[in-house]
N, C-alpha and C positions, 0 to 999 in steps of 0.2 A: 240249836238254841243254846245260848250261853247260860251259865248258872245264874247270872244276874237276871236275865229275862225270866227264868223259871220263878225266881223269888218275886219279881215284880208281878207276875200273874197270880202268885199265891197271896199277894197283898189284898186283893179284892175280898177274898173269903176270910183271911186271917191276918190282919195288919200287924198285930203284935208278934206273931210267929214269923212273918216275913222279915220284920225289922231285926229280930233276934238272929234269924238265919243269915241275913245280910251282914250283920256285925261279925258273926263267926266266919263267914266267907272272907271278909276283908282281913281279919286276923290271920287266917290260914294263908292267904295270898301274900301278905306282907312277910310272914315267917318264911314262906317258900322262896322269897326273893332276898333273903338274908337279913331282914330286919329282926330285932329282938322278938322273942316269943310273945304272943298276945296275952299270956297269963299275967304279965306285968304291963298293963295297958299304958301307963304313963311313960315307961321306958320305950315302948313301941312308938307312941305318938312323938316323943322327943326325937327318935331316930328318923322317923318318916318326915318330920318337919324340916330336917336338914335338906332333903332332896325334893320334897313335895309340899312346901309350905302353904301353897294355895289350896291344897286338898285336905289338910288335916282337920280343919274345923268341921267339915262335913262328916268326917269319920268320928270325931269327938262327939258331935251331936247325935250321930247314929248310936254310938255306944251308950250315951246317957239315956236316950229314948228307949233303947232295948232293955234297960234296967229299971225303968221307972214307969209310973202311970202317966201316959201321954194321950192326947187327943189323936184322932185319926189324921187330922190335918198336920199336927206336929210330926207324926210318924211319916206321912207322905213327904213333907219337906225334908226330913232327915234322909229318906231314900234318894230324893232328887240330888241333894247336896253330896251325898256319899258316892254317887255313881261316877263322878269324875275321878275319884281315887281308884275305883274298880277299873275304869278304862285305862288309867295310867299304869296300874300294876299289870294288867293284861299284856301291855306292850313290852314290859321288862322281862329279861331272861331270868328264869329261876336260878337260884344259887346252886352251884355244883357241890355235892356233899364231899367230894374229894379235894376240893381246893378252898382256901380261905375266901370268904365272901368279898367280892368286889363288884360294885354296881357300875354299869356303863355311865358315861357322862350324860347329863340331861340334854335332850334334844327337843325340838319342837314337838315331835311325836309323843314324848313322854312327859311334857309339862302339863300341869293341871290347868284347867280352865279357870279364869277369874270370875 
């Protein structure tokens, strides 16, 4: 079972915790693929938008919902929207710590859904 699937199951019992965990997972995955650290969210979003423009709004919504008071429906929508970025990042190779970060060219398999 993927980490995302575990978080989705957690959503039923604890939506706010699931959204917070999903936000943290996306930040770690992006960092692991050579994008700026998630501690500077706007820098990370800017870098992600260069390669994954169609996915960043879902991640931005997830980040906002994880930090505010939101309804269960808003949290559910954020999870659904952010899943495309998760799926895209899963298909990318992690950055090698010994080499400068270079991401492969975008292919159909790594493009976000519209």
